[in-house]
C-alpha positions, 0 to 999 in steps of 0.5 A, spaced: 500 500 500 502 507 498 504 511 503 500 517 504 505 522 503 507 519 496 499 519 494 499 527 496 506 528 493 503 525 486 496 529 487 500 535 488 504 534 482 498 532 478 494 539 480 500 543 478 500 539 471 493 540 470 494 548 472 499 549 467 495 545 462 489 550 463 493 556 463 497 554 457 490 553 454 487 559 456 493 563 454 493 560 447 485 561 446 486 568 448 492 569 443 487 567 438 481 571 440 486 577 440 489 576 433 482 575 430 479 581 433 485 585 431 484 582 424 477 584 424 479 591 426 484 592 421 479 589 415 474 594 417 479 600 417 482 597 410 474 597 407 473 604 410 479 606 406 477 603 400 470 606 400 473 613 401 478 612 396 472 610 391 468 616 393 474 621 392 475 618 385 467 619 384 467 626 387 473 628 382 470 625 376 463 628 377 466 635 379 470 634 372 464 632 368 460 638 371 466 643 370 466 641 363 459 641 362 459 648 364 465 650 360 461 647 354 455 651 356 459 658 356 462 657 349 455 655 346 452 662 350 458 666 347 457 663 340 450 664 340 451 672 343 456 673 337 451 670 332 446 674 334 450 681 334 453 679 327 446 678 325 443 684 328 449 688 325 451 691 333 457 688 333 461 692 338 462 695 345 455 693 347 456 686 345 462 685 348 460 687 355 454 682 354 459 677 352 464 679 358 459 678 363 457 671 360 464 669 361 465 672 368 459 668 370 462 662 367 468 663 370 465 664 377 461 658 376 467 654 375 471 657 381 465 655 385 465 648 382 473 647 384 472 650 391 466 645 392 470 639 389 477 641 394 472 642 400 469 635 398 476 632 398 478 635 404 472 632 408 474 625 405 481 626 408 478 628 414 473 622 414 479 617 413 483 620 419 477 619 423 477 612 421 484 611 422 483 614 429 477 609 430 481 603 428 487 605 433 482 605 438 479 599 437 486 595 436 488 598 443 482 596 446 483 589 444 485 585 451 492 581 449 494 575 453 500 575 458 505 570 459 506 573 466 499 572 467 499 565 465 505 564 469 502 567 475 496 562 475 501 556 475 505 559 480 498 560 484 496 553 483 503 550 485 503 554 491 496 552 493 497 545 492 504 545 496 500 548 501 495 543 501 500 537 501 504 541 507 497 541 511 496 534 509 503 531 511 502 535 518 496 532 519 498 525 518 504 526 522 500 529 528 503 536 529 497 540 527 491 539 531 485 537 527 479 542 527 473 539 531 466 542 531 463 543 537 456 541 535 
């Protein structure tokens, strides 16, 4: 038959081994979870960047199309005014003034369109900066596993197991009084 000390020693080693296996499993699980969360946050940010860049390209194309159309309208309007002046035989100062006003209005419209396009691009860049800050915050909030924590978990289990073993050995030798209920 085995001695009580040998049984408690084996039980102590088994408890420490189980705690070590549990801590290692927990660490690996937490590491996988943190990696998945980081990957998801990065993918969300990457998707937002692609969408914003697509929006920038679309806005640039739309602005270029609108400006081109306005410039075309200005040329048609100017040509129409010159044709009217030539037909009526009033070519000169009054016609030049009307043509200059039409050109001025077109220039003002084009400048406004360019300013709006630039403002839109700045807004999209600010949106990208905000998305980056959000992604950084998400990633910094991800709980990373700690080898020190796993080591402390194993050390705590070992300390507890050795304390239980020491208490059992002391009781077996009779050096520690047994607790007895008074009821």
